[in-house]
N, C-alpha and C positions, 0 to 999 in steps of 0.2 A: 702954732702951738698948738698942741693939745693940752688943753686942762687937766685934771683931773675937778669928779663933781663933788664940791661939798654939805655935805646933809647936817645941819646941829638938828638936837644936840648933843645926838652920837656920835659928831665927827664922822659918819661912815664915809670911804672911799670906794667908790663905784668908780670904772670904765664905760664907756659907751660901746654898746656889747657890740658892734661891725668894727672895735678899734683892732687894728694892723699893728700890732710893736714891733713892727721893725721900725719903730721911730722911738726917741727913749726919751722917757718925760723925766723934764728935772725934779729935783726935791724942791721942793720948798721952803725957804728958811727956816730957823728952828722947829722943824716938823720934828717926830717923834722917827727914833730910831726905825731904817724902812727896812722892810725883811723878804727878799724871793723866796718863791716855791716853786720850785721844779716842780711842774705835774702835770708831767707833758705823757705819763705813760697809764692816767687817770683814762679809763677806760667802761663808760657805761654802759654797756652791751651783752649780749647773749652767747660769748665766747668765753674760751678760759683764760684771756684777757682780763673778762672784769671780776675775778676773782683773785684770791691771793692777797698784793704788794695796792690791789686798785684797791681793798679794802681799811688798810692801812691809811693810802694818801685822803681818799675821801671822808674819812673820821677826822680825821687832822684839819681838811682845809674849814668843815663844820664845825669843831669843839677849841681851836687855837683863837680863832677872834669872840669866844664867847668867853671863856677865861680870865677873870678879873686880874691875875696879876698877869696873863700875858700879852692882858688890851695894852700894854705898856708901848708896845710896839706896830708900825703901822704895815700890813700885810699885803705884801701882792701875790698872787699864784698865775701863775704861767704856764697853758695849757691849753689843746684843741678841743677835747669832747663840745658839738655842743649844747648837750645833754647836761652836762652843768650851772646849775642854777646855785647864782652865786649870796650869800649868805653875808648878812650886820659886820660887819669891819673891814670884811674882803677887797681889796681888790683883785679883778678876775681882768688880765688879759689875753685872751683868746685870738692864739694864730690863726691865718685863714691859709697857710702854708699846711696840710695834712701830715703832721709826725707818726701817722701809729706805724705804716713802711718804719723798723729799725732803723737804715740807712739815714732815711729823711731828718728823724729826730736826732743821730747822732750827727747829722751836718748842724741842725742849730740850735743844737745844745752846745757846740765847739765854737758857735761862729755869734749868730746871733743872741744867744743868752749871754755870753763871755765882753760884747756890746756893751747889752741892759744891765747887765751885772755894775758898770761903771753909776747906776746914781745910785745903786741900793748900798746899805751900810755893813748888811749879811746876807748869804744865799746856801740858800738849805735844797741838796738837791737829796731830794724824798728815796727815793731808789738809787743805789750805787756809786753815780754820774756826779759830777759835776765838771766845769768847763778847765781846760788845762789851763790857759790863760784866764784867771777872772785876778778883775780888777781891788777887791774885794773880799775879805774871810768869808771861809767857805764851814757848812757843817754838813755830814752825809750820813744818811743813813743806810745802814746794810744790813737786810733783810736773810738774810745765809750765804755763806762760800759755798756752796754743794756744788757749784763747777771748780772750786779747786778738789772736793774729798770727793764728788762722782763723776769724772769728767766724760764720761762715756754715757751717759745718762742727757749729753745736749747735746746738738749738733754743732760740727766745725767751727761756725762763725760766731753762734752766742755764745759758745764757750771760750774761744780766745779771748773774743772782744772785750766778755765781760771781765775775763780775768786781767783785764790790760789796765781798764779803765778804772776799775775798781780799787787797784794797788794804787794806780795814782791818783786817784782823788781822794783816798784814805792819808794819803803819806804827808799829801799837803795841807789837809783839811784843819781847820784850829780844834776842832773837836770830831770826834765821832761818834755815832746813837747803832749802836747794836742793839737787836728789837729783845737781846736776853745772854743771860753768861754766858750761853753755850757758843751762841756768835760772838761774842767779846772774846773770849779768848780763843777764834779761831782767827777774828780781825789780829791783834795779838802776834799770834804763833804766824799765820802764812802770809801777811802786807808784813810785817816787823813795826807795827805803827805798837813805838810808849804804851805802856796801858793806862797813863793816868791822863789822857788825850780821847780814851776811849770809853762814853759810858751807856748804862743799860739804863734803858726806856719802856720798859715793854712793851706791848701792842694792848688794845681794850676790845670789851667786850661793849655792844652797842645796850641799851633797854630793853631792846624790842626784842630779845635774845632772853628769855622767859618763861615759867610755865604755864599751860593756858587749863580749861575746860575740860571737862572727858567731850564733851559731845561736841565741842565747837572740831574739836581733834579727831573723831569718828569723822563726825562732817566732812575733815578736810581728803582723810583717806578716800570715804566716796566718790566725794567730788572729781579724785585724781586717777581715782579708780586703784588705789594701791589696798592689798592685803590686810589684816583685819590686827597680823603681827608679820614682823618684820627688821630683821636688823640692817642696819646703816651703813653706808660709808660713803663722806662725800668729799671731792678735793676734786681737780685733776687728774688726771686718767694720765700717766703719763708714768715710766719707771719707776723715779723714785717714789714711788710713792705703794709699795711692793702689794700691787694688786693682785697679782697673779698669788702671790701666795697668804692671800687670802681667803682665795677661788681655794686655792687648793686644802687649807685646814677647814672651811664648809664645807668640800664636798666628802669629808674627814665625817665630819658631825653628821650629814646627813647620810652615809655608810654604817653609821652605831648606832642611828636610834631607828625610831616605830616610825613607819609613811607616813606621814602627816600630822609628825611630832617635832619638826624642826618650820621656824618663821623662814620665810625667801629672804633672798638677801640684793638690796636694792644697794647699787651701784651708781650713783648720780654724779656728775661735774664734767662740763664739757671737754673734748676729746682735747690734747694738749700734742703731746710727740711721742713715736715708738708706740701708742697705744694699741697695733695691731697685735699684736702678740696678746693682750688681756681677751677677746674677743674669740681669738685661735683657742685661748686656754679654757675659756668654758664651753666647747663646741668638745675639745678632746677631753672633756673631765664628764659629759652629756649633763650638763647643769643650764640646761637652754630654756627648760620651763620652770625653771628655780630661781634661775639670775633677772633682775631688770633691770636696764640702763634708760631713765628717765632722759640723759640728755644734761645739760647747761639748768641750774634752778635759780631764776632771779633774785635778784636780793630780798626782797617784798615776802619772800615764801618762805625762805631759809628758815626761819626759827618752827614755820610750820611741818617744814620734811624732820626736824630734829624731834620735838614735842611725836607725832608721829612713830617713831621709829621703839623698836620695845628695847635694842642695844644700841649703841653707836659703839665703829670697834675701825683705828685708824691704824695700819701698822705699817705708818711710814718709815722707810730707813735712815731719811735726817730730815731733819728739817729746824732751820732758824728760829721758830717761834710754836707755829701748828694752835692757829687760831682757830679749826672746827671741832677737839678738842674742849675749849673753853665756850665757845659756842654752845653744844653738845647738851655740857654741864650747866649750863646758866639758864636753859630750858630745860632741869632734869632729870635726863637722861641718861643711865649708867654710860660708861665709855669701858672703849682694850684701848690704851696705844702704845707704844714703843717706848723699851728700859732705855730710849738714849735719844743723844743731840738733846737741844732745850725739852722735850717734850716730861720727859719729869721737872723739872722746875713751873709746868703750866698745869699740867693735872693733880702733882701735887698726891696725897694720898686719895683721893677721891675715884681715881681710876685703877685698875690692873694693868699693870707692865710688864710686858715681855718683850724676849727679847726677837729684835723682829725676823730674825732667820729660821727662826723657830718654829715652824710650820704645827707640830705636835699640840707645843705651848700653848701659841695659840687657838686653837680646837679646843682645845681643854680650859683654856679662861671664857668664851663664849659660851661652852657648857654648861658653865661654872655658875655666870651669871643667870642664865636662863631656865636653871636647875633650880635655884636658889630666890628666894621672891624677897626673903629678908634682907640678901647681902644684898640683891639690885633697891631694894628700897633704899638700907646703909650709904650707897655709891650714891644715889639723887640726892639724900640732904650732904651732901659732904660734900657735891658736885657744884648743889646751891652754894656753899660758903667758900667754896676754892674759887669760884667767878666772882664773887662779889670783890674780891683783893684787884680786879681789874676793870675798872669804870673809863674808857676811853678821854674822862674827864684830869683821871690822872696820866693819863701816855701825852694829853695839850702841855697841862702844868709843868710837866718834868721835861718835857720840851724845848716851854718858855726860860725855865731854866738855864739847858744849855745855853742857850742865845745870851741872857744874859752875864753869862761865865767869859764868854768871845769877849760881848762889846763894853766887857766893865759896869751896865744900867741897874740900877733903883729903880723899884715900884717906885 
């Protein structure tokens, strides 16, 4: 029988690195409530899978075991990525079966995870899905319902599966965690879940996202071959991010200003899906010499890209949370974002908000920040204050509160 290795005095649970968790590890008598964390979407790779939801999973795995209130529970993270290093207080069960392919992950979740849940007190699906046949109570996190609101922006299989599994999972869950009030209302409306079962637990921003010395920032620009002044977009290249309208707004600014008076535009992020239109529009607008596509940005470099930019623009059509807006503000970079979905919740009064379909308004907002140094300085200060309300420690603590509500546990 496989047994857990106990390390006192912290009572930390670790699994052997080569554990194949097709085998079920029985609970020890009188042990703490065991919470399973389905982290199979964790991907520490240089692709679009390494962004977005991945950040939420990574930060929750690191912060849950560290929070004093959250340590009421015994945590086991089920994942595949070999690059994740366990932290104290977190049991890591690594699959030998490669679940990076969606169909493999789906089969694993609905079969093996369902079996493993027999030895859990609670299972938390960190991204939309839990097993249909689960022997323990479940909590599921919903990051957004864009596949309902913008189905045309998704491949057919992704749209169909996400719509089905999300609706089934949230309806049977003891609690649903929504990352914003906007997402909470969508879960209630689209999935028919009673409002009292849907709890808002916002995402956070890591401590690495903070202002830096101007000389260090200039050195980073030089090392990366970046211009001294540039406007930044950072996110997965896919239709919902509204990058084509950003290009059109930028082209309008270039036409209206003197030659050399407009910063370059940097569109950073991995290629997602239906991204070909973005590159085609750059050519059509004759912006090939003014737009830079550096590709995927590694996590350890992200703060520097925000710091190096003069302005951050994120005109997304729809976001469940909009973490890049928060990260940019935490780094002291003024931002412009959309006035729809969750983005006003995240930005507060610290960013300029525009209608994402209004290209002229977006261009005017960009020009205003570029031309008014006083406004930019005011936005930097307000952004730092706004970002301070969203630490990942808060996310972990409020997530553990959801577990306590489900299990009736007390610290």
